[in-house]
Every structure is written in C-alpha cells, then in structure tokens.
C-alpha positions as CSV (number, residue, x, y, z in Angstrom):
1,M,-2.1,-17.2,49.7
2,N,-3.3,-20.5,51.2
3,R,-4.8,-23.0,48.6
4,E,-4.6,-26.2,50.7
5,N,-8.2,-27.2,49.9
6,S,-7.7,-26.6,46.2
7,D,-4.5,-28.6,46.2
8,M,-6.2,-31.5,48.0
9,L,-9.1,-31.5,45.6
10,W,-6.6,-31.5,42.7
11,E,-5.0,-34.7,44.0
12,R,-8.4,-36.3,44.3
13,A,-9.5,-35.1,40.9
14,K,-6.5,-36.6,39.1
15,R,-7.5,-40.0,40.4
16,V,-11.0,-40.0,38.9
17,M,-10.9,-37.6,35.9
18,P,-8.6,-37.5,32.9
19,G,-5.9,-35.0,33.9
20,G,-8.0,-34.1,36.8
21,V,-10.3,-31.8,34.7
22,N,-13.4,-31.8,32.5
23,S,-11.8,-29.3,30.1
24,P,-8.1,-29.2,29.3
25,V,-7.3,-25.5,29.9
26,R,-8.5,-25.9,33.5
27,A,-5.5,-28.1,34.3
28,Y,-3.2,-25.0,34.4
29,A,-0.5,-27.2,32.8
30,A,0.6,-24.3,30.5
31,V,1.3,-22.0,33.4
32,G,3.1,-24.5,35.8
33,E,0.5,-24.2,38.5
34,N,-2.2,-26.3,40.3
35,P,-5.7,-25.3,39.4
36,V,-7.9,-23.2,41.6
37,F,-11.2,-24.8,42.7
38,I,-14.0,-22.3,42.7
39,K,-16.7,-22.5,45.4
40,R,-18.9,-19.5,44.6
41,A,-19.0,-16.2,42.7
42,K,-20.7,-12.8,43.0
43,G,-20.4,-9.8,40.7
44,Q,-16.8,-9.4,39.5
45,Y,-15.4,-11.9,42.0
46,V,-14.9,-15.6,42.4
47,Y,-14.1,-17.3,45.7
48,D,-12.1,-20.6,46.0
49,E,-12.5,-23.5,48.3
50,D,-10.0,-21.9,50.7
51,G,-12.0,-18.6,50.9
52,N,-9.6,-16.6,48.7
53,R,-11.2,-13.9,46.6
54,Y,-10.1,-13.2,43.0
55,T,-11.1,-10.5,40.6
56,D,-12.5,-12.6,37.7
57,Y,-11.4,-11.9,34.2
58,I,-12.6,-15.2,32.8
59,G,-16.3,-14.9,33.4
60,S,-16.9,-18.5,32.5
61,W,-15.1,-17.7,29.2
62,G,-17.4,-14.9,28.3
63,P,-21.1,-15.4,29.2
64,M,-21.1,-13.6,32.5
65,I,-21.3,-10.3,30.8
66,L,-23.5,-8.9,33.6
67,G,-21.3,-10.3,36.3
68,H,-21.8,-13.4,38.4
69,N,-25.2,-14.2,40.0
70,D,-27.0,-11.2,38.5
71,P,-30.3,-11.1,40.4
72,R,-32.4,-11.0,37.2
73,I,-30.9,-14.2,36.0
74,V,-30.9,-15.9,39.4
75,S,-34.6,-15.0,39.7
76,A,-35.4,-16.5,36.3
77,V,-33.5,-19.7,37.0
78,K,-35.2,-20.1,40.4
79,R,-38.7,-19.5,39.0
80,Q,-38.3,-22.0,36.2
81,S,-36.5,-24.6,38.3
82,E,-39.6,-24.7,40.6
83,L,-41.7,-25.4,37.5
84,G,-39.5,-28.1,36.2
85,M,-35.9,-28.6,35.1
86,S,-36.5,-30.3,31.7
87,Y,-39.5,-31.6,29.8
88,G,-38.1,-32.8,26.4
89,A,-41.0,-30.9,24.9
90,C,-41.8,-27.5,23.5
91,T,-41.9,-24.5,25.8
92,K,-42.9,-20.8,25.5
93,A,-39.5,-19.7,26.7
94,E,-37.7,-21.2,23.6
95,V,-40.1,-19.3,21.3
96,L,-39.6,-16.0,23.1
97,L,-35.8,-16.4,23.1
98,A,-35.8,-17.3,19.4
99,E,-38.1,-14.4,18.6
100,L,-35.8,-12.0,20.5
101,I,-32.6,-13.1,18.8
102,C,-34.2,-12.9,15.4
103,S,-35.4,-9.4,16.1
104,L,-32.0,-8.3,17.3
105,V,-29.7,-9.8,14.6
106,P,-30.6,-8.9,11.0
107,C,-28.8,-12.0,9.6
108,V,-30.8,-14.4,11.7
109,E,-34.3,-15.1,10.3
110,M,-34.6,-18.5,11.9
111,I,-32.7,-20.2,14.7
112,R,-32.3,-23.7,16.3
113,M,-31.3,-24.1,19.9
114,V,-28.7,-26.7,20.8
115,N,-26.6,-27.5,23.9
116,S,-23.1,-26.1,23.2
117,G,-21.0,-24.0,20.8
118,T,-19.4,-27.2,19.5
119,E,-22.8,-28.6,18.6
120,A,-23.9,-25.3,17.1
121,V,-20.8,-25.3,14.7
122,M,-21.2,-29.0,13.8
123,S,-24.8,-28.4,12.9
124,A,-24.3,-25.1,11.0
125,V,-21.6,-26.7,8.8
126,R,-23.9,-29.7,8.2
127,A,-26.7,-27.3,7.2
128,A,-24.3,-25.5,4.9
129,R,-23.3,-28.7,3.2
130,G,-26.9,-29.8,2.9
131,F,-27.9,-26.5,1.4
132,T,-25.1,-26.2,-1.1
133,G,-24.7,-29.8,-2.0
134,K,-20.9,-29.4,-1.5
135,S,-18.6,-31.0,1.0
136,K,-15.5,-28.9,1.6
137,V,-15.1,-26.4,4.4
138,I,-12.5,-23.6,4.9
139,K,-11.5,-22.7,8.4
140,F,-8.7,-20.5,9.7
141,E,-5.5,-21.5,11.4
142,G,-5.8,-20.7,15.1
143,C,-9.6,-20.3,15.1
144,Y,-11.3,-22.8,17.4
145,H,-14.7,-24.0,16.6
146,G,-15.2,-26.7,19.2
147,H,-14.1,-30.3,19.3
148,A,-16.2,-31.9,16.5
149,D,-13.9,-34.1,14.4
150,M,-14.0,-32.0,11.2
151,M,-12.8,-28.9,13.1
152,L,-9.8,-30.5,14.9
153,V,-7.3,-29.8,12.1
154,R,-3.6,-28.9,12.4
155,A,-3.1,-26.1,9.8
156,G,0.1,-25.6,7.9
157,S,2.2,-22.4,8.4
158,G,0.8,-20.4,5.6
159,T,0.7,-23.3,3.1
160,M,-2.7,-24.4,1.8
161,T,-3.2,-28.1,2.3
162,T,-6.0,-30.4,3.1
163,G,-6.3,-31.1,6.8
164,S,-4.6,-33.6,9.0
165,P,-6.1,-34.5,12.4
166,D,-5.0,-32.4,15.4
167,S,-6.2,-35.0,17.9
168,L,-5.8,-38.8,18.4
169,G,-9.1,-40.6,17.6
170,V,-9.9,-38.4,14.6
171,P,-9.7,-40.5,11.4
172,E,-8.1,-38.9,8.3
173,G,-11.4,-39.3,6.5
174,C,-13.2,-37.0,8.9
175,V,-11.0,-34.0,8.0
176,K,-10.2,-34.7,4.4
177,D,-12.7,-32.0,3.4
178,T,-11.4,-29.4,5.9
179,L,-9.1,-26.8,4.3
180,S,-7.0,-24.4,6.3
181,A,-6.4,-20.7,5.5
182,V,-4.5,-18.0,7.3
183,Y,-6.4,-15.5,9.3
184,N,-6.2,-11.9,7.9
185,D,-4.8,-13.3,4.6
186,I,-7.5,-13.1,2.0
187,D,-5.1,-14.4,-0.7
188,S,-4.8,-17.7,1.2
189,V,-8.6,-18.1,0.9
190,K,-8.6,-17.2,-2.8
191,R,-6.0,-19.9,-3.5
192,L,-8.1,-22.5,-1.7
193,F,-11.2,-21.6,-3.8
194,E,-9.1,-21.7,-7.0
195,R,-7.8,-25.2,-6.1
196,N,-11.2,-26.6,-5.1
197,R,-13.5,-25.1,-7.7
198,N,-17.2,-25.8,-7.0
199,E,-16.4,-28.0,-4.0
200,I,-16.4,-25.6,-1.1
201,A,-19.7,-25.4,0.9
202,C,-18.7,-22.7,3.4
203,V,-16.1,-20.6,5.0
204,I,-16.3,-20.5,8.8
205,A,-14.5,-17.8,10.8
206,E,-14.4,-16.2,14.2
207,P,-15.0,-12.6,13.1
208,V,-12.8,-11.7,16.0
209,A,-10.3,-14.5,16.7
210,A,-10.3,-15.1,20.4
211,N,-8.7,-18.6,20.7
212,M,-5.2,-17.6,19.7
213,G,-5.5,-14.6,22.0
214,V,-7.6,-11.7,20.7
215,V,-6.8,-11.1,17.1
216,T,-9.0,-8.5,15.3
217,P,-9.8,-8.7,11.6
218,E,-7.8,-6.2,9.5
219,K,-9.6,-3.6,7.5
220,G,-11.6,-5.2,4.7
221,F,-10.9,-8.8,5.6
222,L,-14.4,-9.8,6.6
223,R,-15.9,-7.9,3.7
224,D,-13.6,-9.7,1.3
225,L,-14.7,-13.0,2.9
226,R,-18.3,-12.1,2.2
227,K,-17.4,-11.2,-1.4
228,I,-15.4,-14.3,-2.2
229,C,-18.2,-16.5,-0.8
230,N,-20.8,-14.7,-3.0
231,E,-18.6,-15.2,-6.1
232,N,-18.2,-18.9,-5.4
233,N,-21.7,-19.8,-4.3
234,A,-20.4,-20.7,-0.8
235,L,-21.9,-19.8,2.5
236,L,-20.2,-17.6,5.1
237,I,-20.5,-18.7,8.7
238,F,-19.5,-16.5,11.6
239,D,-18.7,-18.4,14.8
240,E,-19.9,-15.9,17.4
241,V,-19.6,-18.1,20.4
242,I,-17.4,-15.4,21.9
243,T,-18.4,-12.2,20.1
244,G,-22.2,-12.8,19.9
245,F,-23.9,-10.3,22.3
246,R,-20.5,-9.5,23.6
247,L,-19.6,-6.7,21.1
248,G,-23.2,-5.5,21.0
249,T,-26.8,-6.9,20.6
250,E,-26.0,-7.6,16.9
251,G,-22.7,-9.2,17.6
252,A,-19.7,-9.0,15.3
253,S,-21.9,-9.0,12.2
254,G,-23.5,-5.7,13.3
255,Y,-20.3,-4.3,14.7
256,F,-18.4,-4.8,11.4
257,D,-21.6,-4.4,9.2
258,V,-20.9,-7.7,7.4
259,R,-23.8,-10.1,7.2
260,P,-23.0,-13.9,7.2
261,D,-25.3,-16.6,5.9
262,L,-25.2,-18.5,9.2
263,V,-24.1,-17.6,12.7
264,T,-23.4,-19.7,15.8
265,Y,-23.8,-18.8,19.4
266,G,-22.7,-20.2,22.8
267,K,-23.4,-19.9,26.4
268,I,-23.9,-16.1,26.5
269,I,-27.4,-16.6,25.2
270,G,-28.2,-18.8,28.2
271,G,-26.9,-16.4,30.9
272,G,-24.1,-18.9,31.5
273,M,-26.2,-22.1,31.4
274,P,-25.1,-24.8,29.0
275,V,-26.6,-23.8,25.6
276,G,-25.7,-23.0,22.0
277,A,-27.6,-22.1,18.8
278,Y,-27.2,-21.7,15.1
279,G,-29.3,-19.5,12.8
280,G,-29.4,-17.6,9.6
281,R,-31.4,-17.0,6.5
282,K,-34.7,-18.8,6.4
283,G,-34.0,-20.5,3.1
284,I,-30.9,-22.1,4.5
285,M,-32.4,-23.0,7.9
286,S,-35.3,-24.6,6.1
287,V,-33.1,-27.5,5.1
288,V,-32.9,-28.5,8.8
289,S,-35.3,-31.3,10.0
290,P,-38.2,-31.6,10.3
291,L,-38.6,-29.1,7.4
292,G,-35.7,-30.5,5.4
293,G,-33.3,-33.4,5.0
294,V,-30.5,-32.2,7.3
295,Y,-30.9,-34.1,10.5
296,Q,-30.1,-32.6,13.9
297,A,-31.8,-33.3,17.2
298,G,-31.3,-33.0,21.0
299,T,-33.3,-34.0,24.0
300,L,-32.1,-31.1,26.1
301,S,-32.1,-28.5,23.2
302,G,-34.1,-25.5,24.3
303,N,-33.9,-26.5,28.0
304,P,-36.4,-24.3,29.8
305,V,-34.0,-23.2,32.6
306,A,-31.4,-22.1,30.1
307,M,-34.0,-20.4,27.9
308,E,-35.3,-18.4,30.9
309,A,-31.8,-17.4,32.0
310,G,-31.0,-16.4,28.4
311,L,-34.1,-14.3,28.1
312,A,-33.3,-12.5,31.3
313,Q,-29.7,-11.7,30.2
314,L,-30.6,-10.6,26.7
315,K,-33.5,-8.4,27.9
316,A,-31.1,-6.8,30.5
317,L,-28.6,-6.0,27.7
318,C,-31.3,-4.6,25.4
319,E,-32.9,-2.5,28.1
320,N,-29.5,-1.1,29.3
321,P,-27.4,-0.3,26.2
322,Q,-25.0,1.7,28.4
323,I,-23.7,-1.7,29.6
324,Y,-21.8,-2.0,26.3
325,E,-20.5,1.5,26.6
326,N,-19.3,0.8,30.1
327,I,-17.5,-2.5,29.5
328,N,-16.0,-1.4,26.2
329,S,-14.7,1.7,27.9
330,L,-13.2,-0.4,30.7
331,G,-11.7,-2.8,28.2
332,E,-9.9,0.1,26.4
333,Y,-8.8,1.5,29.8
334,M,-7.2,-1.8,30.7
335,R,-5.5,-2.0,27.3
336,E,-4.1,1.6,27.5
337,G,-2.9,0.9,31.1
338,L,-1.1,-2.3,29.9
339,R,0.5,-0.4,27.0
340,T,1.7,2.3,29.4
341,I,3.3,-0.3,31.6
342,I,5.0,-2.0,28.7
343,E,6.4,1.4,27.5
344,K,7.5,2.3,31.0
345,H,9.5,-0.9,31.3
346,N,10.7,-0.8,27.7
347,L,9.3,-4.2,26.9
348,P,8.8,-5.7,23.4
349,Y,5.3,-6.9,24.2
350,S,1.9,-5.9,22.7
351,V,-1.7,-5.6,23.6
352,N,-4.6,-6.6,21.3
353,G,-8.3,-6.2,21.9
354,I,-11.7,-4.9,21.0
355,G,-14.5,-3.8,23.2
356,S,-14.4,-5.8,26.4
357,L,-12.0,-8.4,25.1
358,S,-8.2,-8.1,25.5
359,T,-4.9,-10.1,25.4
360,L,-1.4,-9.1,26.5
361,F,1.0,-10.9,24.1
362,F,4.5,-11.7,25.3
363,S,5.9,-11.3,21.9
364,D,7.9,-8.7,19.9
365,K,5.8,-9.3,16.8
366,K,2.6,-7.7,15.6
367,I,0.0,-10.3,16.4
368,R,-2.3,-10.7,13.3
369,D,-2.6,-14.5,12.8
370,Y,-1.8,-17.8,14.4
371,G,1.8,-17.8,13.2
372,S,2.6,-14.6,15.0
373,A,0.6,-15.5,18.1
374,K,2.7,-18.7,18.5
375,S,5.9,-16.5,18.8
376,S,4.8,-15.5,22.3
377,D,7.1,-16.2,25.2
378,R,5.0,-18.7,27.2
379,E,7.5,-19.1,30.0
380,T,7.3,-15.4,30.9
381,F,3.5,-15.6,30.5
382,G,3.5,-18.4,33.0
383,R,5.5,-16.4,35.6
384,F,3.1,-13.5,35.0
385,F,0.1,-15.7,35.5
386,R,1.4,-17.1,38.8
387,F,2.3,-13.7,40.1
388,M,-1.1,-12.2,39.2
389,L,-3.0,-15.2,40.7
390,K,-1.2,-14.8,44.0
391,R,-2.3,-11.1,43.9
392,G,-5.9,-12.2,43.5
393,N,-6.3,-11.8,39.7
394,F,-8.2,-14.7,38.1
395,L,-6.8,-14.6,34.5
396,P,-7.1,-17.2,31.7
397,P,-4.4,-19.8,32.3
398,S,-3.2,-19.6,28.7
399,Q,-1.4,-17.1,26.6
400,F,-3.9,-17.8,23.9
401,E,-7.2,-16.8,25.6
402,A,-9.1,-13.6,26.1
403,I,-9.5,-11.4,29.2
404,F,-13.2,-10.6,29.6
405,I,-14.6,-7.5,31.3
406,S,-18.1,-7.6,32.8
407,A,-20.6,-5.0,33.8
408,A,-19.8,-5.7,37.4
409,H,-16.1,-4.6,37.0
410,T,-15.1,-1.1,38.1
411,K,-12.3,1.2,37.2
412,A,-10.9,0.5,40.7
413,D,-10.7,-3.2,39.9
414,I,-8.8,-2.5,36.7
415,D,-6.4,-0.1,38.5
416,R,-5.6,-2.8,41.1
417,T,-4.9,-5.3,38.4
418,L,-2.7,-2.8,36.5
419,N,-0.7,-2.0,39.6
420,D,-0.1,-5.7,40.1
421,A,1.1,-6.0,36.5
422,D,3.4,-3.1,37.0
423,D,4.8,-4.8,40.1
424,F,5.4,-8.0,38.2
425,F,7.5,-6.3,35.5
426,T,9.4,-4.3,38.1
427,A,10.2,-7.6,39.9
428,E,11.3,-9.2,36.6
429,K,13.9,-6.4,36.1
430,N,15.3,-6.8,39.6
C-alpha cells in the first residue's frame, strides 16, 4: 500500500506541530507506524491522501454513529453555514437541541452547551463543587475525562492516595483534591469516603470505561456508586462523552437504569462537529451563571452549525430506533468472530465490549480495571495494527481505545476484517 503523500505530510507536520499532531494518539507512536493523513470520508470508509480506502472503525472516536457524511447532517450544516457560521448570540437551534436532549434523557432537566468533552467535565465538576460546597473529587484509575488539570492524575495500583500530576505543567495544588479509586471495586470508593468524611463533592465515572480499552461495569457497580453518593451527600457524574447516544437515546444511564446527578456529553451531540455539554437536575444546574454563582462561559458555546448538525443526528437516531439494534448486533457479531479466531489459534487473548463498542485485549487476564488492562502485550498489538492497516482496516492506534461500529457498516465489512485478523494470527504462528 503506497502512502507516499502521508509520509511526506508527516515530515512537514513534525516541523510545525508538537510531535507532528494536534492530539497525541494520532502520532501512531504506540504502534511503530507513521500516521495516515485522511483526505475524505463517506459512509463506513475513509480515504487517505494517497487514495487508499480503509474501513473505518474509529468514526472520529465515536460521533459518526450514522457513518461519514450522512446526507441529513450534511444538508443541515450547509443550510446553516449559508446563514452564518457563528453569531456569539442566542439561536433557536440551541433551544431545540437542549429541549430534545432533556426530553430523551430522564436525568437531564437542564443542560448547558460547551465546546468539548474536556470543557463539559471541567464545568460539571465545578458545578458539583459549587452545589455541595465541598472540594474533593473521586475519579477512577484508567478513566479519561479530558485534559483539565484536575483530571490528569496518575492513580496508584489499587492503593487509595491523593493525586499526583500525570502531566508536566500541572501543579500539585491542582490535583490535591482529586482522589483515585479502582474501577469495578466499590470497596476502594468506600475507603475514600471513610478517609475524607464530608469533603467529597462528587464521584465521576465513565459508566462504561472506554479509555483503557472497553471495560464494562460489573453487576451492581453503578448502582452501588449511586447508593454511596446518596449516603454521603455527594453527586454522581456520568461522563458519557463516549456512551451518550451511543448505547441508546438515553445513554448509559438509561441502558443500566442508574440515574446520575450530572452527565457530560461530547461530539456525538454535534454530529461530529466540535461540541460538548453538561446537564442534570434543575436544582444543581441552577447554580450555573447567570442563575447562580458558578461561572462558566464560552463565545462559541451553542455554535449554530454544531447545533443544527446535532439536531439532525439525534432526530435521525430517534426516528430510526432500528439503528441501535443494527449496530449493536454488528458489534456482537464482531466480538463473537474475534473470540472464534482466538479459540481457533489457541490464544490467551480476550474480547470486551458492549453494544457497538469493542476491544481485543492482547492479555491472558480478565480485563476489569486499569491494572489488568495494562497487562496487555503492546508489541503484539502493534504488529496486529500494522498488518490490519495494510489490509485496509482503520483501527484505533492504541491498545487502550475502542472499536466503533456505525450504521453504515455491513456484515460483509465485518467479515473482511475478521478474515484479515485470522490471517494475522495464522502468519504469527508461521
């Protein structure tokens, strides 16, 4: 596969951008490969600058649930673009999108649009602190909540400690109130509450962890989180930047029937346009300015083009509920196919997933938290990634990301990818 133009752009990019990229995972450093530069996309496919076609299992990290360039979204974007790209003022579209989300998600009575998932999380935590009058936050090891200072914490391996920064440039003081627990271990959460009585404002969790690979919540874990927050007058925040409108129109809160106090969303509510949001109970959201004393603002929040794109996407999902049946069925079909290949080659690997989200873990452990996820064989994953890329499969360039299925994918697409995976493991044996 010729990638001469991508390689040339990579050399140019490294001279003018840190690491040649605008987001670290795009650098492909973890898989020993040069990045692919995408020129266009349609349906389930992306095309690079050299004209190579790939079956896309990234989908812009989730929001392209209808596939790329869905005509309903493209039409909405074109229509609004001709009226204006941005006003810095109120628009009808932001009201309509807010009303739609509030009507779909029972835990969301009021919502504020922002510009990214990172901004949504930062703002939701600030609202939780303002509402409760407390400062400390519990997050889970391996759950990613954007790059706000307070969330960039290196968690201990099962030990409960206050945070230490996980990035240069983050002062100790910014994370002194961030506490780390172990995903799927409710006892680790209980111990933190016991050691920090009446100090914890909120617990924030990905209801389905999707940034250490896909790790699903074990039975009762989310309900136990709800219970312990109630008992300690703390708020429960679900980070649904990945799962929101991906598992269904009610997101993970509806899927698992656990109602958080606040929820955050990302680019899926903008049809792939840069957008985020946070919402929850009216009483909590009323602390946000201009109603209350928790300040948060943004010139581009509620951008009309993003709002129209989001309306088009969410309406399409609401009007066609079979979309979820289809993509969830394809997700399970892929997982079962990968498990069959693993068994055929007698490999110690495992496949995690839920709905249209999946991860093949190159590990002989059951993956239930960050500690077990880190046991994965990244060198083998790198070889797998490079092989699959050459065969035209556009997979996440990291062991610790999710595979996304869209409504544009077909069973034939999945079969081709599974055949390529089978060829890889056959070649590994020989």
